[in-house]
C-alpha positions as CSV (number, residue, x, y, z in Angstrom):
1,M,-34.1,66.5,-136.9
2,E,-34.1,68.9,-134.0
3,N,-36.0,67.9,-130.9
4,T,-39.0,70.3,-131.2
5,E,-39.6,69.0,-134.8
6,K,-39.2,65.5,-133.5
7,I,-41.7,66.2,-130.7
8,N,-44.3,67.5,-133.2
9,K,-43.8,64.5,-135.5
10,L,-44.2,62.1,-132.6
11,K,-47.3,63.8,-131.3
12,G,-48.8,63.5,-134.8
13,M,-48.0,59.8,-134.9
14,L,-49.5,59.4,-131.5
15,E,-52.8,60.8,-132.7
16,E,-53.1,57.8,-134.9
17,A,-51.8,55.3,-132.3
18,P,-52.2,56.8,-128.8
19,D,-51.2,53.7,-126.9
20,D,-48.1,53.0,-128.9
21,S,-45.4,52.3,-126.3
22,F,-42.4,53.0,-128.6
23,L,-43.9,56.3,-129.7
24,L,-44.6,57.3,-126.1
25,F,-41.1,56.4,-125.0
26,A,-39.6,58.3,-127.9
27,L,-41.7,61.4,-127.1
28,A,-40.7,61.2,-123.4
29,K,-37.0,61.0,-124.3
30,A,-37.4,63.9,-126.7
31,Y,-38.9,66.0,-123.9
32,S,-36.2,65.0,-121.5
33,N,-33.5,65.9,-124.1
34,L,-35.0,69.3,-124.4
35,G,-34.9,69.7,-120.6
36,N,-38.7,69.6,-120.2
37,H,-38.6,67.1,-117.4
38,T,-42.2,67.7,-116.3
39,A,-43.5,66.8,-119.8
40,A,-41.1,63.8,-119.9
41,I,-42.3,62.5,-116.6
42,S,-45.9,62.9,-117.6
43,T,-45.3,61.0,-120.8
44,F,-43.3,58.3,-119.1
45,E,-46.1,57.9,-116.5
46,Q,-48.6,57.6,-119.3
47,L,-46.5,54.9,-120.8
48,R,-46.2,53.2,-117.4
49,S,-49.9,53.1,-116.9
50,I,-50.5,51.7,-120.4
51,N,-47.6,49.2,-120.5
52,P,-45.8,48.7,-117.2
53,E,-43.8,45.9,-118.8
54,Y,-42.0,48.4,-121.0
55,I,-38.8,47.9,-118.9
56,G,-36.8,50.7,-120.6
57,L,-39.0,53.4,-119.1
58,Y,-38.1,52.9,-115.5
59,Y,-34.4,54.1,-115.7
60,H,-35.3,57.1,-117.7
61,L,-38.4,58.0,-115.6
62,A,-36.4,57.8,-112.4
63,Q,-33.6,59.9,-114.0
64,D,-36.1,62.6,-114.7
65,Y,-37.5,62.5,-111.2
66,E,-33.9,62.8,-109.9
67,T,-33.3,65.8,-112.2
68,I,-36.3,67.6,-110.6
69,R,-35.0,66.5,-107.2
70,S,-37.9,64.2,-106.4
71,F,-35.6,61.6,-104.9
72,D,-38.2,59.5,-103.1
73,K,-40.2,59.1,-106.3
74,A,-37.1,58.2,-108.2
75,K,-36.2,55.6,-105.6
76,A,-39.7,54.1,-105.9
77,I,-39.5,54.0,-109.7
78,Y,-36.1,52.3,-109.6
79,E,-37.4,49.7,-107.1
80,E,-40.5,49.1,-109.3
81,G,-38.3,48.6,-112.3
82,I,-36.1,46.2,-110.4
83,S,-39.2,44.1,-109.4
84,R,-40.4,44.1,-113.0
85,C,-37.0,42.9,-114.3
86,S,-37.0,40.1,-111.7
87,L,-40.4,38.9,-113.1
88,T,-39.2,39.1,-116.7
89,H,-35.7,37.7,-115.9
90,D,-34.0,40.7,-117.5
91,A,-30.8,40.5,-115.5
92,Q,-28.9,43.3,-117.4
93,T,-31.6,45.9,-117.0
94,R,-32.1,44.8,-113.4
95,A,-28.4,45.4,-112.7
96,E,-28.5,48.8,-114.3
97,L,-31.4,49.8,-112.2
98,Q,-29.8,48.5,-109.1
99,N,-26.6,50.5,-109.8
100,A,-28.6,53.6,-110.4
101,L,-30.5,53.1,-107.2
102,L,-27.3,52.6,-105.3
103,N,-25.8,55.7,-106.8
104,L,-29.0,57.7,-105.8
105,E,-28.7,56.4,-102.2
106,I,-25.0,57.2,-102.0
107,D,-25.5,60.7,-103.4
108,R,-28.3,61.3,-100.9
109,D,-26.1,60.0,-98.0
110,F,-23.4,62.4,-98.9
111,G,-25.7,65.3,-99.4
112,E,-25.2,65.8,-103.2
């Protein structure tokens, strides 16, 4: 299924369950895969407001912020995700977010 078809299907499913975390995450990822980072960010932010414990969103949301060169926002999202992982004792995701944050800081230090 191509991404635009997938987006339309997910939107239809969200009409029935507008607060479904999995559907919001899938829709945000589909937008991101299409290169529509503004829509992806908006959808990830909606998910974050509904379910901030949905740990998987933090890495992808921060990546979309990096893509649009909003580095301070990306850093804040990584840091929030790291804090959430500490509360839930999700060491693997915490390490992934810490590595992504470190890479962001290194890239910014070297002007990339």
